[in-house]
DRENPADO-212895 format. One record per atom (N, C-alpha, C): x negated, y negated, z. Coordinates in steps of 0.001 Angstrom, whole numbers, plus 500000, padded with zeros to 6 digits. Each point is the difference from the previous one (the first is absolute). Example, Ala and Ser with C-alpha at 12.3 -4.5 7.8 and 13.67 -1.06 7.14 Angstrom:
2
486810505690507800
500890498810500000
499100498800500000
500350498950499280
499180498810500060
500770498910500730
***
This chain:
171
692813375993368824
501052499119500097
501201500687500257
500809499536501001
501076500812500592
501297498952499602
501109500639499441
501144499287499549
500970500530501006
500801499046500586
501107500029500841
501127499604499344
501098500847499881
501140499813499276
501094499651501087
500806498970499710
501168499894500906
501097501217499773
500844500226500826
500921501030499869
501197499530499106
500447498822500132
501087499416499362
499331498786499326
500628499524498823
499558499040499270
500219498570500820
498887499191500098
500147498789500709
500782498934499252
500336500183498612
500693499014499321
501594500171499854
500383501243500574
501526500110500081
500476499302501213
500854499070499923
500493499044501059
501536499993500280
500252499664501153
501417499855500292
500126498750500904
501232499367500147
500267498836500669
500781500385501345
499528499432501078
500692500335501199
499852498752500964
501151499365500340
500149498722500740
499132499052499358
500021499630498741
499313498976499231
498416500219500129
499542501162500319
498688500433500050
499675501188498988
498949499883499170
499826500921499006
498782501020500558
500416501186499848
499164501229500637
499819500898498807
498682500610499990
499827501263499036
500453501235500999
499854501159499136
500542501114500582
499076500751501094
498803499274500156
499102500419501164
500239499017501060
501168499338500104
500421499336501170
499075498671500226
499350499624498961
499137498875500130
500528498664499476
499879498885500523
500610498776499362
499314499671498866
500651499432498958
499416499550498848
499737498580500252
498809499630499400
499366498380500037
501165499244499643
500161498773500626
501063499146499736
499873499369498640
498768499764499527
499856499413498657
500744500807498889
500402501281500267
500738500663498949
501565500001500187
500349499426501084
501526499895500160
500661499308498921
499582499026499484
500803499162498982
499995500911498545
498850500708499842
500002500833498875
500923501088500156
500119500781501151
500979501121500133
501442499442499991
500258498928500521
501403499469499940
500358499589498541
498971499501499309
500452499563498469
500148501273499203
499396501217500350
500154501172499262
501403500474500051
500615499602501069
501442500560500368
500975499507499201
499810498759499164
500851499429499192
500071500645498652
501204500022499368
499932500715498660
499345499264499012
499297500806499123
499128499440499071
500445500330498395
499839499104499212
500096500411498663
498741500509499419
500073501038499193
498690500451499522
499599499173498864
498448499712499935
499476499103499020
499206500665498968
499462499182499074
499063500759499006
498545500017500502
499342500791499565
498447500135500525
499408498831499562
499290499540500893
498907498736499729
498820500260501038
498886499233499641
498749500011500864
500108499238501239
500606500679500977
500100499361501419
499890501244500933
499847499589501369
499915501067500974
501349500257500400
500355501327500205
501215500326500297
500391501451500051
501276500496500080
500441501338499893
500724500119498553
499756501276499474
500674500241498698
500588501390500171
500892500411498977
500391501307499983
500172500546498527
500098501154500007
500098500765498772
501399500548500058
500942499626498878
501382500439500122
500332500779498771
500909501060500119
500572500660498976
501380499655500098
500750499344499096
501331499453500002
500158499310501339
500858500432500893
500061499078501223
499276500739501347
499407501226499569
499100500706500963
498663499512500126
499601499867501307
498639499575500214
499105501292500151
498897499982499166
499218501186500134
498721499857500723
499499498735500109
498730499663500715
499943498654500494
499434499585501120
499829498754500456
498487499938500226
499504498832499663
498568499628500215
499677498634500406
498826499703500426
499636498626500310
498671499661499176
499819498687499750
498956499698499452
499736498419500222
498635499571500131
499728498637499881
500016499373498554
500014500838498980
500359499617498664
500884501084499247
501310499678500195
501035501030499575
499842500320498508
499685499074499278
500054500179498426
498763500853499611
498793499918500779
498915500981499670
500279501360500313
500551500104501350
500323501447500479
501045500574499068
500957499496499524
501087500494499170
499272500389498780
498973499368499538
499425500420498706
499113501332500264
499354500058501370
499426501043500368
501064501259500030
501103499821500570
500876501072499985
500407500500498489
500193499130499144
500275500449498695
498855500727499278
498868499561500358
498836500723499333
499789501353500558
500304500231501450
499874501134500488
501206500986499657
500998499459499707
501085500761499440
499656500532498668
499606499179499346
499572500446498375
498880501061500139
499030499922500880
498897501108500234
500761501172500325
500791499960500980
500626501275500448
500868500681499024
500659499197499123
500890500405498878
499146500673499020
498913499329499626
499076500745498877
499299501095500513
499811500021501277
499291501294500687
500957501020499813
501298499818500355
500975501164500047
500066500530498628
500108499151498974
500191500432498623
498775500796499560
498731499717500454
498901500843499445
499681501117500687
500541500262501103
499850501314500734
501290500565500253
499987501530500224
501190500701500294
500320499760501486
498893500205500913
500106499815501373
499001499139500526
500450499091500808
499027498907500502
499417500597501203
498710500191499913
499072500488501121
499425498862500752
499222499218499173
499190498785500625
500711498854499731
500510499201500906
500532498797499848
499173498822499520
500376499296499064
499260498843499495
500474498719500683
501249499993500532
500602498930500931
500697500591501068
500573499076500812
500803500536501117
501162500861499506
500357501001500927
501104500767499635
501230499373499716
500378498951500617
501310499144499747
500143499794498609
498927499687499282
500055499593498583
500555501180499250
499421501149500289
500466501210499288
501457500310500169
500419499802501263
501297500269500268
500930498930499233
499535498798500034
500799498962499076
500011500352498560
498769500450499537
499874500166498526
500798501298499621
500316501044500797
500697501060499693
501631499746500072
500396498926500891
501407499900500071
500538498775499306
499077498930499628
500493498806499387
499203499640498934
500647499319499199
499147499199498721
499620498720500486
498917499417499613
499539498601500335
501015498987499775
500609500220498800
500986498990499535
501325499869500840
500118501073500689
501370500087500885
499680499390501445
498661499741500344
499684499536501122
499991498615500201
500369499274501100
499996498539500111
499348499554501136
499009499079499598
499081499653501281
500531498546500369
500320499892501330
500712498903500410
499347499271501227
499867498771500203
499386499316501129
501079499855500978
499755500693501122
500970499996501168
500018498818500835
498883499641500423
499825498979500910
498523499116499757
499986498862500024
498776499193499796
499644499612501460
498834500451500318
499382499444501395
498880499126499699
500375498627500453
498935498942499861
499110500193501192
498690499544499665
499031499976501113
499919501150500657
499953501068499330
500085501419500712
498663500505500318
499979500662501290
498835500821500224
500386501565499734
499101500838500249
500224501357499831
501101500587500996
500053499611501210
500968500291501053
501388499662499569
500166498688499489
501407499542499600
500482500823498759
499214500132499114
500347500920498931
500499501393500332
499142500607500823
500406501391500482
501373499942500772
500067498970500793
501400500000500892
501105499908498989
499693499040498880
501133499793498921
500199501334499311
498904500560499562
500189501365499265
500806501040500737
499721500174501218
500637500912500875
501339499762500184
500444498762500090
501331499554500029
500816500589498786
499227499555498868
500841500484498743
499939501441499667
499087500727500481
499916501555500010
501182500457500824
500247499512501065
501058500428500953
501398499669499385
500033498897499308
501361499489499444
500257500767498798
499068500126499014
500327500526498651
499749501819500291
499227500425500695
499604501468500116
499785500489498691
498923499485499495
499576500472498572
499433501532500036
500038500507498822
499723501394499907
498492500298500035
499175499248499276
498567500084499698
499107499365501274
500600499390501023
499154499483501204
499899501291500898
499079500859499751
499759501208500795
499582499641501521
499472498898500170
499490499687501465
500542498657500430
499959499648501232
500244498590500427
499043499029499396
500305498722500138
499149498822499502
498819500157500765
498862500274499301
498645499851500377
499913500046501476
500057501207500657
499603500081501524
498680499299500300
499964499439501208
498797499395500511
499033501125500351
498713499843499786
499037500865500473
498812499179500946
499596500383500924
498898499374500801
498829500880499676
498964499341499612
498652500853499811
499020499572501015
499483500986500641
498964499760501061
498727500774499526
498919499208500111
498804500634499577
499132500445501345
499463501081499836
499089500308501257
498709499439499688
499235499772501171
498656499332499951
499012500700499167
500300501476500015
498876500904499450
500197500285498507
501083499400499302
500408500104498749
498773499518499011
499596498909500302
499059499301499415
498606500765499789
499664500841501112
498864500699500167
500194501286499050
501256500593500049
500262501185499107
499884499620498548
500446498839499605
500021499621498618
498478499846499405
499056499537501036
498651499812499554
499381501313499918
500198500975500394
499455501358500002
499944500755498533
***
């Protein structure tokens, strides 16, 4: 299985003469134009609920992390559980050698208390597909510049299978 990775993220977009382009100079599908235009309007942050959309983890007024989910409430509870696992693991050992959760949770646990963090709904994306959510997430990552988003919003990978892969698996 060969994975081809794009050099620049396809979800980071800009507008030129009423046409949206990504940074690979490819035109964005027109069905996402309305979504991209609506993201540019100022939004009031909401409370977390079970819906598809973009959420953020905030400390005071500073955005620490931006994420996307088809069920924001479930994803936020996963973040809180992973934070608690990292905090417990840090307390039990002097030096963390083997990670039990992603590294960003250890960074969060070292720097902030869970009670200080605020989980806010940034945007609700109705009838969302994965691409629409990723465009919206990348827009808010560019807007807020969060500390713990170490990579761009889920870069796209193309997976190609070679015809002899199945034969190799059978051996």
